[in-house]
N, CA and C of each residue as an Amber inpcrd file, in Angstrom:
protein
   408
 167.5010000  85.0750000 124.1380000 167.6680000  85.1110000 125.5710000
 168.1680000  86.4920000 126.0050000 167.6390000  86.9470000 127.0990000
 168.0610000  88.2140000 127.6780000 168.9880000  87.9060000 128.8440000
 170.2160000  88.4100000 128.7840000 171.1860000  88.1570000 129.8460000
 171.1350000  89.2770000 130.8710000 171.1200000  88.9070000 132.1190000
 171.1050000  89.8470000 133.2420000 172.2750000  89.5170000 134.1550000
 172.7150000  90.5010000 134.9320000 173.7720000  90.2770000 135.9100000
 173.2500000  90.5890000 137.2960000 173.7890000  89.8750000 138.2750000
 173.3750000  90.1200000 139.6420000 174.3510000  89.5100000 140.6300000
 174.0330000  89.6660000 141.9070000 174.8590000  89.1530000 142.9920000
 174.0430000  88.1260000 143.7610000 174.6410000  86.9640000 144.0190000
 173.9580000  85.9130000 144.7640000 173.7690000  86.3700000 146.2030000
 172.5350000  86.2690000 146.6920000 172.2250000  86.6440000 148.0750000
 172.2980000  85.4280000 148.9750000 171.6130000  84.3460000 148.5660000
 171.5740000  83.1410000 149.3960000 171.1410000  81.9510000 148.5510000
 171.4410000  80.7620000 149.0570000 170.9530000  79.5360000 148.4460000
 169.5680000  79.2530000 149.0110000 168.5850000  79.0160000 148.1350000
 167.2200000  78.7650000 148.5700000 167.0190000  77.2850000 148.8440000
 167.2850000  76.4620000 147.8530000 167.2620000  75.0090000 147.9930000
 168.5220000  74.4920000 147.3210000 168.6500000  73.1970000 147.2170000
 169.8900000  72.6040000 146.7120000 170.2910000  73.1180000 145.3330000
 169.3390000  73.3800000 144.4520000 169.7070000  73.7780000 143.0920000
 169.2200000  75.1720000 142.7020000 168.8070000  75.9890000 143.6690000
 168.3300000  77.3390000 143.3770000 168.9860000  78.3610000 144.2950000
 169.1820000  79.5700000 143.7590000 169.7600000  80.6640000 144.5360000
 168.9350000  81.9280000 144.3110000 168.9850000  82.8300000 145.2970000
 168.3570000  84.1450000 145.1580000 169.4250000  85.1100000 144.6890000
 169.1040000  85.8870000 143.6620000 170.0560000  86.8160000 143.0620000
 169.4720000  88.2220000 143.1220000 170.2600000  89.1690000 143.6270000
 169.8570000  90.5800000 143.6390000 170.2620000  91.1750000 142.2940000
 169.2880000  91.7520000 141.6090000 169.5150000  92.3080000 140.2870000
 169.2970000  93.8080000 140.3620000 170.2840000  94.5860000 139.9370000
 170.1330000  96.0320000 139.9210000 169.3200000  96.4790000 138.7190000
 168.7900000  97.7040000 138.7830000 168.0560000  98.2470000 137.6410000
 169.0200000  98.5170000 136.5050000 168.5240000  98.3830000 135.2930000
 169.3620000  98.6020000 134.1220000 168.6500000  99.5440000 133.1620000
 169.2010000  99.7590000 131.9780000 168.6940000 100.7630000 131.0550000
 167.2450000 100.5220000 130.6410000 166.8500000  99.2490000 130.4530000
 165.4780000  98.9760000 130.0460000 164.4840000  99.3980000 131.1200000
 164.9090000  99.4290000 132.3780000 164.0050000  99.7750000 133.4810000
 163.8980000 101.2730000 133.7070000 164.7920000 102.0730000 133.1670000
 164.8530000 103.4830000 133.5260000 163.5980000 104.2520000 133.1330000
 162.9460000 103.9270000 132.0360000 161.7950000 104.6870000 131.5910000
 160.4670000 104.1640000 132.0790000 160.4410000 103.0150000 132.7300000
 159.1810000 102.3730000 133.0720000 158.5520000 102.9770000 134.3160000
 159.2490000 102.9570000 135.4210000 158.7310000 103.4830000 136.6640000
 157.7460000 102.5730000 137.3660000 157.4910000 101.3790000 136.8540000
 156.5060000 100.4850000 137.4600000 156.9560000  99.9900000 138.8270000
 158.2500000  99.8880000 139.0370000 158.7520000  99.3770000 140.3110000
 158.6730000 100.4150000 141.4200000 158.4870000 101.6680000 141.0780000
 158.3930000 102.7210000 142.0930000 159.7080000 102.8930000 142.8160000
 159.6770000 102.6990000 144.1240000 160.8600000 102.9390000 144.9410000
 161.8140000 101.7600000 144.9430000 161.4340000 100.6590000 144.3460000
 162.2960000  99.4780000 144.3620000 163.4880000  99.7260000 143.4510000
 164.6640000  99.6200000 144.0270000 165.8690000  99.8340000 143.2390000
 166.4810000  98.5320000 142.7620000 166.2440000  97.4720000 143.4990000
 166.8420000  96.1960000 143.1430000 165.8170000  95.0920000 143.2890000
 165.6700000  94.2980000 142.2530000 164.7580000  93.1620000 142.2910000
 165.5240000  91.9220000 142.7500000 164.7840000  90.9470000 143.2230000
 165.3760000  89.6780000 143.6230000 164.7690000  88.5850000 142.7510000
 165.6310000  87.7610000 142.1600000 165.2130000  86.6970000 141.2670000
 165.6850000  85.3720000 141.8420000 164.8570000  84.3470000 141.7300000
 165.2790000  82.9980000 142.0990000 165.6860000  82.3040000 140.8110000
 166.9240000  81.8380000 140.7430000 167.4420000  81.2060000 139.5270000
 167.9690000  79.8130000 139.8430000 167.9870000  78.9650000 138.8200000
 168.5380000  77.6290000 138.9700000 170.0570000  77.7150000 138.9540000
 170.6680000  77.0350000 139.9010000 172.1200000  77.0620000 140.0790000
 172.8340000  76.4420000 138.8770000 172.3440000  75.3580000 138.3640000
 172.9760000  74.7060000 137.2180000 174.2690000  73.9980000 137.5640000
 174.4410000  73.5910000 138.8140000 175.6320000  72.8510000 139.2140000
 176.8590000  73.7050000 139.4260000 176.7120000  75.0180000 139.5890000
 177.8620000  75.9020000 139.7560000 178.3440000  76.0270000 141.1950000
 177.5960000  75.5260000 142.1630000 177.9290000  75.6670000 143.5940000
 178.1200000  77.1310000 143.9580000 177.1070000  77.9120000 143.7440000
 177.1920000  79.3530000 143.9770000 177.1330000  79.6760000 145.4580000
 177.9180000  80.6680000 145.8550000 177.9820000  81.1290000 147.2310000
 177.5350000  82.5890000 147.2890000 177.0130000  83.0310000 148.4350000
 176.6260000  84.4410000 148.5680000 177.8040000  85.3750000 148.2620000
 177.5130000  86.4490000 147.5360000 178.5370000  87.4240000 147.1650000
 179.0890000  87.2320000 145.7630000 178.8190000  86.1080000 145.1260000
 179.3220000  85.8800000 143.7690000 178.4960000  86.6630000 142.7580000
 179.1930000  87.2950000 141.8040000 178.5040000  87.9550000 140.6920000
 178.2840000  86.9120000 139.6100000 177.0580000  86.8670000 139.0940000
 176.7120000  85.8750000 138.0850000 175.9470000  86.5440000 136.9460000
 175.9470000  85.8770000 135.8250000 175.1260000  86.2740000 134.6880000
 174.1080000  85.1630000 134.4970000 172.8430000  85.5490000 134.3400000
 171.8100000  84.5430000 134.1540000 170.9410000  84.9110000 132.9610000
 170.3150000  83.9010000 132.3830000 169.5220000  84.0780000 131.1670000
 168.0360000  84.0220000 131.4830000 167.3080000  84.9590000 130.8960000
 165.8480000  84.9580000 130.9910000 165.3050000  84.9070000 129.5670000
 164.3700000  84.0120000 129.2940000 163.7740000  83.9800000 127.9500000
 163.0960000  85.3160000 127.6360000 163.4270000  85.9010000 126.5010000
 162.9290000  87.2310000 126.1600000 161.4180000  87.2490000 125.9790000
 160.8670000  86.1830000 125.4280000 159.4180000  86.1650000 125.2360000
 158.6850000  86.1850000 126.5790000 159.3070000  85.6610000 127.6210000
 158.6820000  85.6870000 128.9420000 158.5850000  87.1030000 129.4780000
 159.5850000  87.9150000 129.2050000 159.5880000  89.2940000 129.6790000
 158.4770000  90.0880000 128.9850000 158.3680000  89.9420000 127.6740000
 157.3630000  90.6770000 126.9110000 155.9550000  90.1940000 127.2730000
 155.7710000  88.8870000 127.3220000 154.4640000  88.3370000 127.6800000
 154.0690000  88.7380000 129.0990000 155.0090000  88.6980000 130.0080000
 154.7250000  89.0940000 131.3850000 154.3150000  90.5470000 131.4890000
 155.0040000  91.4200000 130.7850000 154.6510000  92.8440000 130.8140000
 153.2570000  93.0700000 130.2380000 152.9400000  92.3750000 129.1600000
 151.6210000  92.5220000 128.5620000 150.5340000  92.0570000 129.5280000
 150.7400000  90.9120000 130.1330000 149.7290000  90.3640000 131.0350000
 149.5450000  91.2540000 132.2570000 150.6250000  91.7100000 132.8450000
 150.5260000  92.5100000 134.0670000 149.8590000  93.8620000 133.8070000
 150.1800000  94.5090000 132.6980000 149.6630000  95.8520000 132.4620000
 148.3540000  95.8760000 131.6870000 148.1630000  94.9750000 130.7460000
 147.0060000  95.0700000 129.8580000 145.8100000  94.2200000 130.2740000
 146.0370000  93.0590000 130.8290000 144.9320000  92.1530000 131.1280000
 143.8930000  92.7700000 132.0730000 144.2890000  93.3850000 133.2060000
 143.2700000  94.0070000 134.0570000 142.5070000  95.1410000 133.3570000
 143.1980000  95.9150000 132.5220000 142.5160000  97.0050000 131.8110000
 141.5050000  96.4790000 130.8050000 141.9090000  95.4580000 130.0600000
 141.0070000  94.8930000 129.0580000 139.7950000  94.2620000 129.7340000
 140.0150000  93.5140000 130.8070000 138.8880000  92.8890000 131.4900000
 137.9930000  93.9210000 132.1840000 138.5620000  95.0310000 132.6520000
 137.7330000  96.0970000 133.2180000 136.8420000  96.7010000 132.1340000
 137.3790000  96.9120000 130.9480000 136.5760000  97.4520000 129.8470000
 135.4800000  96.4710000 129.4350000 135.8260000  95.2000000 129.3440000
 134.8260000  94.1840000 128.9810000 133.7470000  94.0970000 130.0620000
 134.1490000  94.1150000 131.3260000 133.1790000  94.0800000 132.4140000
 132.2510000  95.2810000 132.4000000 132.7930000  96.4560000 132.1280000
 131.9620000  97.6540000 132.0270000 130.9820000  97.5640000 130.8690000
 131.4500000  97.0760000 129.7350000 130.5750000  96.9170000 128.5740000
 129.4610000  95.9170000 128.8620000 129.7940000  94.7950000 129.4810000
 128.7710000  93.7990000 129.8210000 127.7710000  94.3540000 130.8360000
 128.2400000  95.1420000 131.7950000 127.3330000  95.7710000 132.7480000
 126.3760000  96.7360000 132.0730000 126.8810000  97.4890000 131.1130000
 126.0220000  98.4260000 130.3930000 124.9970000  97.6940000 129.5260000
 125.4620000  96.6140000 128.8530000 124.5390000  95.8450000 128.0200000
 123.4650000  95.1460000 128.8500000 123.8100000  94.7400000 130.0600000
 122.8610000  94.0070000 130.8920000 121.8060000  94.9230000 131.4960000
 122.2170000  96.0830000 132.0180000 121.2640000  96.9080000 132.7700000
 121.1220000  98.3420000 132.2660000 121.9170000  98.7790000 131.3560000
 121.8990000 100.1310000 130.8150000 121.9430000 101.1690000 131.9270000
 122.8730000 100.9900000 132.8350000 122.9700000 101.8690000 133.9920000
 124.4390000 102.1980000 134.2540000 124.6820000 103.4150000 134.7230000
 126.0530000 103.8000000 135.0600000 126.5900000 102.9800000 136.2260000
 125.7510000 102.6780000 137.1640000 126.1690000 101.8670000 138.3150000
 126.5770000 100.4720000 137.8480000 125.8390000  99.9020000 136.9080000
 126.1730000  98.5750000 136.3810000 127.5050000  98.6140000 135.6380000
 127.7660000  99.7120000 134.9340000 129.0420000  99.8510000 134.2180000
 130.1950000  99.8720000 135.2100000 130.0690000 100.6550000 136.2610000
 131.1350000 100.7500000 137.2660000 131.3310000  99.4060000 137.9570000
 130.2290000  98.7690000 138.3520000 130.3410000  97.4610000 139.0160000
 130.9700000  96.4190000 138.0890000 130.5710000  96.4140000 136.8260000
 131.1490000  95.4800000 135.8610000 132.6340000  95.7260000 135.6510000
 133.0170000  97.0060000 135.5990000 134.4330000  97.3410000 135.4160000
 135.2580000  96.9100000 136.6260000 134.7300000  97.1130000 137.8250000
 135.4510000  96.7150000 139.0370000 135.5970000  95.2010000 139.0890000
 134.5320000  94.4750000 138.7870000 134.6000000  93.0040000 138.7820000
 135.5900000  92.5260000 137.7280000 135.5730000  93.1400000 136.5440000
 136.5170000  92.7570000 135.4900000 137.9600000  93.0160000 135.8880000
 138.2160000  94.1740000 136.5090000 139.5830000  94.4840000 136.9480000
 140.0530000  93.5240000 138.0320000 139.1700000  93.1980000 138.9770000
 139.5370000  92.2350000 140.0270000 139.8280000  90.8520000 139.4370000
 139.0110000  90.4380000 138.4690000 139.2710000  89.1650000 137.7920000
 140.6170000  89.2040000 137.0770000 140.9230000  90.3390000 136.4430000
 142.2180000  90.4890000 135.7740000 143.3750000  90.3910000 136.7500000
 143.2210000  90.9880000 137.9260000 144.2930000  90.9090000 138.9370000
 144.4700000  89.4900000 139.4560000 143.3650000  88.7660000 139.5920000
 143.4700000  87.3630000 140.0110000 144.1870000  86.5310000 138.9500000
 143.8980000  86.7920000 137.6790000 144.5780000  86.0650000 136.6070000
 146.0610000  86.4240000 136.5490000 146.4050000  87.6770000 136.8290000
 147.8200000  88.0740000 136.8880000 148.5240000  87.3020000 137.9970000
 147.8750000  87.1560000 139.1290000 148.4600000  86.4030000 140.2490000
 148.6780000  84.9400000 139.8770000 147.7130000  84.3340000 139.1940000
 147.8830000  82.9520000 138.7390000 149.0320000  82.8340000 137.7420000
 149.1400000  83.8150000 136.8310000 150.2380000  83.8220000 135.8730000
 151.5740000  83.9430000 136.5980000 151.6240000  84.7760000 137.6420000
 152.8510000  84.9620000 138.4040000 153.2770000  83.6530000 139.0690000
 152.3400000  82.9370000 139.6440000 152.6760000  81.6590000 140.2810000
 153.2050000  80.6670000 139.2580000 152.5830000  80.6350000 138.0760000
 153.0440000  79.7140000 137.0450000 154.4290000  80.1240000 136.5200000
 154.6470000  81.4170000 136.3820000 155.9270000  81.9050000 135.8750000
 157.0560000  81.6520000 136.8660000 156.7620000  81.6210000 138.1620000
 157.8010000  81.3670000 139.1540000 158.3590000  79.9570000 139.0350000
 157.5590000  79.0370000 138.5180000 158.0540000  77.6620000 138.3370000
 159.0540000  77.5690000 137.1970000 158.9520000  78.4720000 136.2230000
 159.8980000  78.4870000 135.1040000 160.9860000  79.5030000 135.4060000
 161.9480000  79.0870000 136.2090000 162.9730000  80.0050000 136.6910000
 164.0530000  80.2360000 135.6370000 164.6690000  81.4260000 135.6790000
 165.8510000  81.6360000 134.8510000 166.9870000  80.7520000 135.3530000
 168.0390000  80.6390000 134.5880000 169.1550000  79.8020000 135.0000000
 170.4770000  80.5490000 134.8480000 171.4310000  80.1910000 135.7040000
 172.7380000  80.8460000 135.7220000 173.5500000  80.3690000 134.5230000
 174.0810000  81.3230000 133.7680000 174.8660000  81.0120000 132.5840000
 176.3480000  80.9560000 132.9160000 176.8350000  81.9680000 133.6600000
 178.2550000  81.9880000 133.9910000 178.4820000  82.7440000 135.2910000
 179.6110000  82.4620000 135.9130000 180.0210000  83.1610000 137.1270000
 180.9880000  84.2550000 136.7050000 180.7160000  85.4930000 137.1020000
 181.5620000  86.6160000 136.7120000 182.6510000  86.9060000 137.7220000
 182.4720000  86.4780000 138.9550000 183.4790000  86.7230000 139.9720000
 182.8340000  86.8650000 141.3250000 183.6260000  87.2160000 142.3060000
 183.1280000  87.3690000 143.6700000 183.2570000  88.8390000 144.0570000
 182.1970000  89.3800000 144.6520000 182.2400000  90.7730000 145.0810000
 182.6060000  90.8230000 146.5670000 182.8380000  92.0210000 147.0340000
 183.1210000  92.2170000 148.4620000 181.8440000  92.1700000 149.2480000
 181.7750000  92.9590000 150.2870000 180.5620000  92.9920000 151.1190000
 179.3940000  93.5220000 150.3140000 178.2140000  93.0080000 150.6320000
 177.0100000  93.4170000 149.9230000 176.5460000  94.7010000 150.5030000
């Protein structure tokens, strides 16, 4: 399990809260988030009665992080290459290669979106309350 720390922003439903998570050392070399400095995660409360402003530690399954990174970054590229290859095999044309690559990349992005929706259902959960912070 990968432990993360964050600050509770708000309660979403009875057993879930939104947590603002700051960037940490693993994120420093990636740059995928661009200008985003803080991510927001929806986590299961776990019966802690969390209030906005509380600092919490929550657990994320490590295999989910690695699998998610692979799917988001590699799947569209692999499908674009496969689409380009299939376009070339079908028509032996540069235009067919480009069209096949674009269709493959779009299919990859659609699959990433489906994976994201499925992953949102498997939320991380709050492990412990670290304390209450001042104003956000």
